[in-house]
N, C-alpha and C positions, 0 to 999 in steps of 0.2 A: 695266141699272138704269136708271131713270126720273130725267131731270131733276129739280135739287132735292129729292132723297133722298138720305140717309148710304149709306155705303158702310154695310156689317152684318159684322161681325167674331163671331167664334166663338172662343172659349179653355176649352181642358181644362185646369180645376185639379184634375182628382179627387185628385192626389197628397197636396193638399189634407187631404184624407178622413182621413187615415193619423193613428192614436194619437200625441198629442205623445213624443217620446222621441231620445235623446242622435243618431240617424239624421236625424231632423226637425232638417238644419242650412241648409247654403249652398243647396243648388238651392229648399226649402223657400220660404226667405226671399228670393230672386231674386222667386220666381212671388208670394208675395203682396204685396213691395215694388211691381213692373210693374204690377199689376195698381189696387193701390191709386193709380199713377199715370199708366197711361193715360190716364184720361179729359183730366186737365190739360194733358197734352203738345200733344192734339190731339181738342178740343171734336167738331170736325166729325166723327167716329168714332162707330160706333154696336155698343155691347159686346154681346156676352152670355158669361157664364160659367159655362162646366158646374163643377159640385162635386156630393160627395157626398150620401147621403139627411138626416145627420143630423152636421156635420162638427163630431170633440170636439178638434180641435187652437186654439188659440186661432187660429193664423194666417190660419184661414179662417173665422173669426164673424162679422167685419164688412168684406165683403167685397159691396159696391152694395147693389142692393134688390130687392125678390120680381119687382118691374115694370119696375125700370129706371127709377124716379120720379126726378126732380130730377135728370137727366144723368146720374144716376147707372148704369151698369152694368148689366144685368138678369141675376138668376139665374136657371138652371136647375136644382133640383135633382131629381138621380135617386133610386129607392128601391132601385136595386138596393144592397149591401151593398159599395159601392168601396172599402171601407178593407179591402179582401182585396185582395192583389198579384192572385192569378187572376182574381178578378170587376170588377176594372177593367179587365184585358187583355181581357176575353171584351166590356166595354162598348165600350172605346173603337174597335174591331173591329167589332163589331155592331151595337151600337149609336148610336154615335155618328156613324155615316155616315147611318143615319135621322133623327137630331134634326136632320144638320147641311143634308140637304135642308128636311126642312117649314119647318125657321126660314129658308130659302133664302139661305141666307153668301155674301157675296162674298169670304170669306177665312175658311180655319181654321187657328190656329197652335194646335201640338205644341209645348207647354211645356216638355217633356220628351224627348228622343231622338223620340218616336214621335208619328206621323199615323195617322187609318186611312189604308191599303190602297186602299181604296174610297172613296175620300172626293168628293162630288159637287159639288167647286167646289176653287180651285187650294187652294193649301195652304204652310204654312210649318213650318220644325222649329229645335228651339231645341238646340244642342248642347254642352256646358260640358264636356267632356274624355272622352278615348276609353281611358279608363287600363282596360275590359273586352275591349280588344283591346293595347294595350300590357302590362297583366299579369294577363291569364284567367285564373293561374293563382290570384290572392286573390281572386275570387269564385265562390261558387259555380254548379255548373253550367249550372241551369237558369235562374240570371238571369245569365249568361254568354250562353247562345243567344240569350234571348229579348232583349237588348239588341244581342248583335251583329249578328242578322238582320235585328230589324224598325227596328234605326238603319237600317243600309244600307237597306233596299226602302224607307223613309219618305223619307230622304234621297234618294234616287233618283228618287223621282216629285216631291216636293217643288220649288217654283215657285222658292224660295228655300230656303239654310239660314244660319240665323245663332248664329255661332260667340261664346264672349265674350272669346277672344283672338286672337292672330296665332298660338301655337304649336297651337291647339283647330284655327285653320285651316287649317292644313299640313297635322295630323293628317286631317282630312276629306278633304283632297286626297288625300294620299297614301293610304290603309288603305281608303277610302271611293269611291275616284277619281272625287270629286264635282268637278268644274269647277271653277277659283278664281273665274272670272268668277259663278256662282253662289252666293259664300259671302260675306257680310257680318260682318264685325268689329262685334259694336256691344260696346263694356266695359260694365258692373256699374257700376251707381252707388253714393256712397257714403253710410250715413246719418249724420246730423247725431250719433250719439252718438259717432263716431269721431274723434275730435278731442285733443289734446295737452290735458291734465288741469294745473292750475296743480300748483307742488312741494308745497303741504301737503297735496292730496287724494293724490296719488302714497305722498308720505311716511306719512301712512296709514294707507291701502291694504297697503303693506310691514309697517307694523306689526302691523296686523289680520293678515295672514295672516304674519308669520314670515318674509320673505323680507329677502337682501341688498340693500347699498346698487345691486349694478347683478343683475337676471335677465333672463331671455327669458320672455315670454309667449307662447306659442304658441294659436292660436284655432281649431279644428276639431274632427273627432274625432278619435278612439285605434282608429278603423278600419288592420288590417295596411296596405293600401294606400295608405294616407300617409308611410311610411316613417320615422318620427319616429326609430327607430333611427339609423340615418343622420343626419337633424339631429343626435342628441345627439349623435353621434359628433366629427360637424365642428367643431361647437363643443368640445367636449373636445380636439380636436385644435386647434383657435384658443386654447385658453389654454394648454396647453404651450409652445407658439410665443413668446406672450406672456411666461412665468416665464424662457425661454431667453434673451429679450431683454433683461431685464429687470437 
């Protein structure tokens, strides 16, 4: 890279092009907020974000500018209907390497498990968990095969792997065979909306929802792999223990 030029980073955000729904949860919000804050974290880097043709998700409606004006990331909008998973996978592996080569990226970041296997530049891959390997029976066969094979290959070819917890780092090391020295733990941030509220607001919320004075608030999807049955059984057991102790 010539002296005085900014490092050019490519980021694949096609996952945000999917329709908003109950599955557009943690990973989608993580990617969205990461892209929103990266320019502030290091203004000396130059970013290009890959997205779909007409993002229907509100998460992808205000990321950067089409030409990267004002120091904002540039948006590279594909004409492929990548809200369809098979199309997105084909784009990631067939088109993304060509786009990365044409843009002369210094680094390409796979924001969710997978990077192109024939990337023309160094890659970084973010892994959130390996539930598709820990509990494979809870995934459809096609999804399971794609995530298991492509995540393994992507991580082995990546220069660095980002894990969002120490537990995930251990899984990436144990289950994928990635050396621990190539895995960096980067914890997700916490938005300002996650904060204790004044007692009167909590009381008003309880009244509107018809909740008792003490209740459990779960934030997440209701997918089987979340194992909510065990969570409910654990709290029921704690309640029985508390009743016996009073």
